[in-house]
N, C-alpha and C positions, 0 to 999 in steps of 0.2 A: 504494500500500500504506500503510495507516494504521499508527500507532505500535504499537497493540495486536497487530496481525498480525505486525509485524516482530519484536517481542519474543518472541512465541510461536515463530516460526521459529528465532530465535537460541537460545532455550532448548532447542528440539527438537534442533538440531544439536549443541550442547554436550552434551546428555544422551546422544545416540547415540554421540558420540566417547568419552565417559566410560565408557559401558557396554561398548564394544568394548575399551577399554583394560583394564578389570577382567576381561573375559572372557579376554583374552590372559594375564593374570596367573594366572587359575584354570587355564587349559589348561596353562600352563608348570609350575605346581606339581604338577598331576596327573602330568605326565610325568617328574618327578624320582623315580627309583626309590629306594625306601627301602633304605638300605645294609644288607646282611646281614653276618653274621660271616665273616671271612676268616682262614684258617689261615696264620699267618706263622711260618715255620720259624726265622727269626733276626730278633729285634727290633733295629732300628737305635738308635744312641745319639741321644737327643733332648735339646735344650736348651730348658727351659721358662722363659720370660721373664715377669716380673711387674714392671711399672713402677708406682711408687706415689708418692703425695704426700698427706701428712696422713691416713694410713690406720691409725693405731695401734690402733684398736678392732677392726679386721677382719683385719689381716694374719696374726695367729696362726691364725685360723680357716681362711683360705685355704691356709696352709702345712700345716695339719693335713689338709685335703682332698688336697693333693698327696702328702703322706706316705702316705696310705691308698691310693694308686693301685696297681692290681694289675700294673702294668708292672714288669719286672725292675729292682730298685733300682740295680743297677750300670750300667744302660743309660740313665739320664737324670740330668740336673743341673737344679737350680733356681737361677736368677739373679734376685735381687731388686734392681732398679735404682731408686735413690731420686732423686726429682725435687725436691730442696731442701725436704724436709719440715720443718715447723716444730713438730711434736709428737714423740711417742716412737715413731714408726713404725720408724726404724732400730734403736733399742734393742730394741723388741719382736721384730723380725725376728732380730737378733743373739742374743737370749736363746733364741728357738726353735731356732736353729741350734746353739747351745751345748748345749741339752738333747737334741738329736737328732744326735749326732755321726756316726751311721751313714748319714745323708742327705748328699748332695752339694749343699750350699747355699752360694751365694756372695752376699754383700751388697756391692753397688757403691754407694759414696758419690760424690756429684758432685765431680769434681775442679775445680780452678780454671778451666781453659779451657772447661768444659762450660757451656752456656747453659741457662737455665730453660726448661722445657717437656718434655712427654712424649716428643716426637719425638727430642729429644736424649738423653733417658734410654734410649730404645729403641736408638738407634744405638750408645750406649756398651755396652749389654748384648750386642748382636749382635757387636760387636767382640771381646768376651770369651768368646763362646759357643764351646764345643768341638764341638757337634753340627752336622752339615750340614743338619739339619732343626730348625726353630724352632717350638715351640708357644708360644702367647701367650694370657694371660688377665689379668684385672684383680684387684686386691687385695681387692675387695669381693665376689668371686664364690664360689659353692659348686659343687663338682664331685663327681659320683659316681665311684666307684672304677674304672669302665670307661672314663672319658672319654679318657684318653691312648691306650689301646689302640685304641679305636674310631676316633679321629681319625687315628692313624698308619696303621691298616689302610685306611681310606678314601683317605688321601692317596696311598698307594702303589698302590692298586688303580686309582684314577682317573688316575694319572700326572700329577697337577696340580702346578703350581708354588706355588699357594696354595689352601688348602682353608678355606672359611668354615663355621663351625659354628653351630647354633641357640642362641639366648639367650632366656631367659624371665624376666620380673620376678615378684617375690613381694611380699606386703604385705597387710595386713588392713583398712586404712581404705578408705572409698569413693574417695578421691582416688587411692590406690595401686592400687585395682582398675581404675579408669579408665585409669591408666597401663599396666597389664598388657594391656588391650585394644589401646590405641594402639601399644604397643611390639610386640605380636604382629603387627600389620599391617606394621610396618617389617621385622621379622625374616622374615616370610613373603614380603614383596616382595623382600627381598634374595635369597632362594632362587629366586623366580620369574624375576627379571631375570638371574641367573646362568645359569639354564636356557635363557633366550632368547638367551644369548651376548651380552648387553648389560649386564654387571654395573654396578650403580649405587652400591652401598655395601657396606661390610663392617664387622663389629663386632670391635674388637680384644679384646673380652672372650672371644672364642672363635675363634681362627684358627691355622692352621699354614702354614708356608711354607718354601721352600728358602733357605738362607742365601745361596747364591751369587746367586740371583735378586734378593734384597734388595740385595746389593752392586752387581750390574750395573745396577739401576734408579736408582742414585745416591742412595739413601736413607741412606747412611752420612754424607752431608753435607746434611742437610735444610735447606730454606729457611725463613726467618722470616716469609714473607709471610702465612701463615695459622697461627693459634695451634694448630690441631688438624687432624686429617684425613690425616696421613701414611699411615695404614693404608689408607684409600680411595685416595689418590693412588698408592700402591704397587700396589694391585690394578688400577687403571685403566691404569697403565703396562704391566703384564703383559698385560692383556686387549687393549690396542691392538696389541701385537706378535703375540699369539696368543690368540684368544677361548677356546680350549680350555684355557688355562693356569689358569683359575679354576674351582673346583668347589664344590659345596655338599653337606655331609654331613647327609643327612636320616635321622637315627637317634636314638631316644630316649636312648640311653646317651651320645650326644655332647652332650646338652643341658647348658648352663651356666645357673645361676640367680644372680640378683643382686637385691637389694632395691630396690623402687621408691623414688623420692624422697619424703620426707615433707612438705616445704614447697613450696607452689605457687610461691613466689618463686624458690626454688632450681631448680625444674623449668623455669621460664621462662628463667632464666639459662643452664641447660644447653642448652635447645633453640635459644636465640639463638646460642650457641657453635657448635652443630652446623650451623645454617642459614647461618652467616656464611662457611663454607668453600665453599659451593656455587659462588660466583662465580669461585673459583680452579680449578674442575674444567675439564680440557681438552676433555672430551667434549661435543659439541654436544647430543646426545640427552638428556643429563642436565639441561642448562639448559632445553631445550625442554620436557621433561616437567614440570619445576618451574614454568615459566611457565604452561603449559596448566592444571595443577592449581590454581594460584593464581587464574587467570582464571575457571575454572569455579566455584570456591567464592566468589570475589568477586562474581560475577554473582548468585549465590543471595542473598547479603546485600544487594546493591544493589537487586534487585527487591523484596525484602521492605521495605526502607527506603522505596523510591519508592511502595510500595502505600499508605503512610499518606496520600499526597497523591492517588493515583489507584489505585483498587481493581483496575483492569485488569492491574496488574503482579502481582497475586496468582496468576494462572493460570500464567505462566511461572515464578514463584518456586516454587510448589508442584510444578510439573512437574519442575524440576531437582532439587528436594529429594527428591521421591519416587524419581526415577531413581537418585539417590545412595544412598538408604537400601536400595533393592532390590539394587543392585550391590554395595554394601559388605557387606550381610548375606550375600550369596552367597559372596564371597571370604573373609570372616572366619569363616564357619561351616566353610569348607573348611580354612582354616589351623588352626582350633581343634581339628580332629580329631587333629592332630599335636601342637600345643602344649598342649592341655588346660588352658586358662585358665578357672578356675571363679570368675568375677568376680561373678556374681549379676545378676539382671534389672535392678535399679536402676542399676548401673554401666553396663550396656549402653545403657539408655535415655538416661541423661545424656550419655554419650560420643557417641552418635549425634546428640543435639540440639545440642551445642556444637562438634562437630568442624569444621563450616564456619567458624565464628568463629575457632577455634584455627589453622586452616590459612591464614587471612588475616592474623591478628594477628602470628604469629611472624615471617614474612618482613618485615612492616612494622617490627617492633621492631628488626630488624637495621640499619635506617637510622639509629638513634641512635648507631651507631659504637662503642659500648663495652658491656662486660658484666663480671661478676665471677664467677670459678669457683674453688673451693677456695682462697679468700682471696688470689687473684691476679687483678688486673685484666687485661682483654684487649680487643682492638679488632677490630671486624668488617671 
């Protein structure tokens, strides 16, 4: 067998595996039933936790969204847990609480024993939470007024220990629209894998969980080995014990929105931070999926690079790229029926063109062992 035939066979095998992988995602997403309204006779008391660091510009807007919830005001509290902010985040949150005394808002400042990091701010907030059910979102998010009721209804109907909710990015620039497409793929994949009973990730910008489950998982004493990811580590611990403990709320009113990052440099730092926690995941299928996806996209770039010296590599390169475009187009169009991302044709074209490079570059950048996020250095 000559080299040309071998590379074609390799590209065909990888293309087939990738197509099967994407087909399973599509099938799983279709099988997630859109959650309908549920009549709840007695709404439980909920603790809504918001961990923040340097969010002075957005925390009043988030608190306004929470104040507008149509959930009974006496049946939920808002706990804002500060992670050593260096701006006016705490002051702005305190001012909002003072101007809205009818709301049950607690502002937690980091005490001396508390270590820097969102995971420690979250543990402190859970410790002070009165509710047996915890709802969680981020300081830079926007919520519609039905968010809390929808998440609570789904959480009780599904009898889950953790409910993941949908998250959508907003923004007007071409770069932000490209992020909307990429992030939609992550949010949709989150739901698909949960439906497959193999949860892979969860977004702390929109989730709900049982307080006791969080305590039992050991997350009240988080480890410092990874700078982030305790939300996903918590979910994986639940799923390992019981795959049905995790559910996905597929409903428009459960959607949380947050603005896409404006700076490419900040975007890369965020993605390095996210990718760096993968090696800490205990589940083999997550690491295997990551390695397989990296290998698939690396081969696409490798074959295109080698084609400059030998044009025979163009056939396997285009074969894999075409299979990727067809498969990705299928799953993203399916996800977009729910997420309704109106990014425009140019954003879709550019995203499809550079996506293989992005999926190879980010894992490689984690090898440099450090990054910076929210004015705080971190290590991969």
